C-alpha positions, 0 to 999 in steps of 0.5 A: 500500500502506497502511503507516502506523498513522496512515493505517490509523487514518484509513481505518478511522475513515472506514469506521466513519462510512460504515457507521454512516450505513447505520443511519440508516433504523432511527432513530425520534426519539420526543423530536423533532417529526416523529419519523421524519424529525428524528433521521435527519436530524441523525444523518446530517449529523453522521456525514457531517461527521465522515467528511469530517473523517477523509477530508480528513486521509486525503487529505492523508496518502496519495495513493491517497485523493486525489479521483478525479474522473470525469464522474459525480462532476462531474455530481453535484457540478454538481447540488449547485451548481445546487440552491444557486444556484437556491435563492439566486435562488428565492422563499425562499432561507432555506427552500431552504438550510435546508429544513423539519422535515417533509422534513429536506432543503434544500441543507443536507441535499442537500449532505451527501448529495453529500458522502456520495456523494463519500466513498463513491466515494473510500473503497472501492477494490475490489469486495470492500469494496463488496460488504461495504458492500452486505451491511451495507445489506441487513442494515439493510434486513432489520431495517427489514422486521422492524419493519414485520412488528411493525407488521403482526402485533403490538401491541408498545407501542414499535413505532410505528404497530403494526397501523395501515394499510399497512406503513411501518416506521421510515420512516414512509411506505408509499411510502418503505418500498416504494422502500427494499425495491425497491432492496435487492431488487436489492442482494440480487441483486448479492450472490447473483451475486457470492458463490460460497459456497452458505451465503451464497447461501442467506442472501441468497436468503432476504433477497431473498424477504424484501425482495420480501415487504415490498415486496408488503406495503407495497402501493406501486404505484409501486415494484411497477410499477418492479419489473415494468417493470425485470424485463421490460426486463432480460429483453429486454436479457439475450439481447443480452449473453449468448452462451448459448442457454439464457439467451435461452430462459429470458428469453423464457419469463420475459417471457411468464409476466410478461405473461400474469400481468399480463393474467390479473390485469387481466382478473380485476380485479373478482373476489373473490380480487383484492379479498381482496389489498390489493396486487393490488386496488390494482394491478389497479384503477389507472385515471383514475377512481381518487382517488389517480390523479386527485390525482396528475394534478392535482398534476402539472398544477399543477407544470407550470403553476408551472414555466412561470412560472420555467422557467429557474431554478425556485422553489428547493429546498423551494419547490414549495408556492408553485407548487402553491398558485398553481395549486391545483386545487380538485378535490383538495379532496374533503372535509375529510380531503383532503390539500390542502397539497402540498410535493411533486409526487409525481413527482421529475421535476416536483419537480426541475424546479419547484425548479431549472428546466430546467437542474437537470432536465437535470443530474438526468437526466444523472446517471442517463443517465451512470451507465447509459451507462457501465454499458452500455458496460462490459457488453461490455468486462468479461464477468466483471462483466456480472451486477453491471453489469446488476443495477446498471442494473436498480436505477437504472431501477427507482428512476427509474421508481418515482420517477415516482409518489413522491419520495425521503426520506433513507433512499432518498437514502442507498441511491440515492447509495450505488449511484451512488457504486459506479458512480463507483468502476466508472468510475474503475477502468476509467479507471485501467486505461487511464491512467498509474498515479500513484505512491502516497506518504505525506506527513507529517501536516498538523497545521494541516489537522487543527486547521482541520478540527476547528474546522469540524467543531465549528462545523458540528455545533453550528449545523447540527445540535445547536442545531436539534435542541435547538429541535426537542426544546423544541418537542415539549415545548411540544406535550406541555404543550398535550396535558396542558392546561397551555396557558401552559407550552406557549406559553412552551416553544414560544416559547423554542424559536422564540427559539433562532433556528433553521430549526425556528422556522417550523414550530414557530410553525405548531404553536404557532398551531394549538394556541392556536386550538384551545384559545382558550376552553376552555383559559383559564377566567376568564383574559381577560388570558392569553387576550389574551397568547397571542392576541398571541403567535400573531399576532406569530409568524405575522406573522414567518412571513409576513415570512420567506415572503411568497409562502406563502399558508398563512401568510396563512390561518393569520393569517386563522383566528386573527383570525376565532377571536378576533374576539369580542375585537376588532371590528376583526379581521374587517377585517384578515381581509378585507385578508389575504384580498385578499393570499391571493387573489393567491397562491392564487386557487383555494383555497376556504378563503381565501374561507370565512375571508373570508366568516366575517369579513364576517358577523362584521363585520355584512355578511351578504350580502357574507359569503354571496357569499364562501362562494358563491365558495368553493363555486363552485370545486368544487361537488361538495364536500359539505364546502364546501356545508356551509359555504355552508349554515352561512352561510345559516342564520347570516344567517337566510336560510331560503329559501336554507337550504332550497334549499341543503339540497336541493342537498346532497341531490342531491349525495349528502348522506345524511339520517342521524342524524349529518348531521341532528344537525349541521343541528340544531346549526346551527339552534340558533345562530339559535334556529330552533326550527321547523327544529330540531323538523322535523329532530328528527322526522326523527331519531325516524323513523329511530330511534323506539326511542331515548328520547334523541331524544324527550327532546331534542325535548321539550327543544326544544319546552319551550324554544320555550315553546309548550304547544299546539305541544308537545302537538300534536307529541308527540301526533302522534308517539305516534300514529305510534309508540304503543309509545313511550308506555310507555317515555317519562318523563311529563316528556317527553310532558307539559308 
């Protein structure tokens, strides 16, 4: 019995922090790099640290809040220890500990998630407190869903991503939204079964339908398959735990309806009514021929190949990209819009295995296994709570299944470990019933513990959150200067952010380099010194990234691109590209872009034949990729190999290249680089054949003919075309048709 104001104050303060953590999924930080990630991460970690401070004081003050340890608690703690140890022994311990801006994880955040799990399992000491917490999480999820509807049906300016593609809400990704809605659908079911009052049942019944609607509208196949699989499984299991004949009949009928519905949709997968529903269409047309499916399978194969290299200890958390690059499948690179820089396997089992090795994977599986084991065990012992146990089982299985196709983000981590903490509470409750009761006692307030805890809270808050947050904001300010055309101000601001010395620096360096490359000429009119200065900064910062992560091929590729883009300033730079390319090949032998950069460097250094050979190697990794074929065609044109250029163009036609105006104009721009007027004229005539009424095409052809300075060819070409399209003679200006 809590009977002191101090203990009550500490408990309530702990509860406030835990409830405020639930708001995390709603946060979007428009003043941060990666606005859907950064603010959530900093907010969550700060609140967990504050909550831990209050809990420590509470545990020292009252015996009933001292740690209650069970096997699930131990497994979760051991998993955190494995993440730390494999990170320290991995390929990049710095990244494993701190994580990245884009994901906001690393051991730093994982440890906070585990602390959050522990605090929840100790703070709430009866079922009513847990149901209230679940209800609060459902309300937050409702607002997340409302935001998603705002994206779908409104054009409100402050709603990020309104009206664009699949629903992603405040989570920034449709797959995350699907997983989040799926979990809260099961939490709604818990409240429905546990609350006897009709008005609460009506309210949470509405919430359930709303979560199902958001899940459907997110078009997330993994989450929907997880839901269907779990429904069938629970309906199969239900008759074994219920003595009611009616329950068994309903379960069998429900299974039949689900199976028949699935078969009906599958048999009509090519029907028009299926095509009208994006969600049904995505579900009904899952196949090995699907691009997304193929990319996933290729990424999983890369994961398996990489895992075998470090089977026992893994690469360390947040280092999946190293394994993926080493065993990169060129087939993933379908065109320039392809996602080719994977930092996740899009399969949580592979993510955990590659990061932490076989030991980490076993512990991860054991967490789910232990939770399910105890829930099944208590199902028969505790008939009063059978429904809540069965739905919790459904939550865990559904989340596990959908994570076979995606991975967790902070919002889903919070939801998952909240439920695991609830299972830990259930285990501890049953253990308490069979173990001797410990007499509760209140002890004097420990001021030393309070002072030490407060100092740690301030230091951790500053170094883990406040300082990185400032660097993040400063980095975004630098990007805004770039967008405004204030190149030098942007460089200075981003360098200042980097010099703060936080884990944010790596990605800020990459963004700095990206923008310097993209503005290397147009951004510096008449200012060669400034151009050299910013080039030097980009090189220095990228070299620091290489020193920090020498096995990450992306950093080498960044430096190669910088050198190629600035080779007009220094004739020695192409040789540097070739040297870096040799290192990059060892790290990622199947990445075409490495060979393309080396090919460009060889041509720039006066070795056209060698350059073409590099381009051939890049194209040979995935010959079906038209964007790669364009690279090779460009190399042939630049080196003046007309015979190979013509042959390459015919190869591209066979591969499906369309001779549309866009592609023909692209060809003309390439031929303009070498002043090959004959080819430019040839392709302009093709363009005119496609759009003879467009006088702009005639005018451009006329300009090329004039630049060639061959009056006979000029008159001959224009006469030939006017004979073919006589109606154009009255529309064209005299300057176009006469020399």
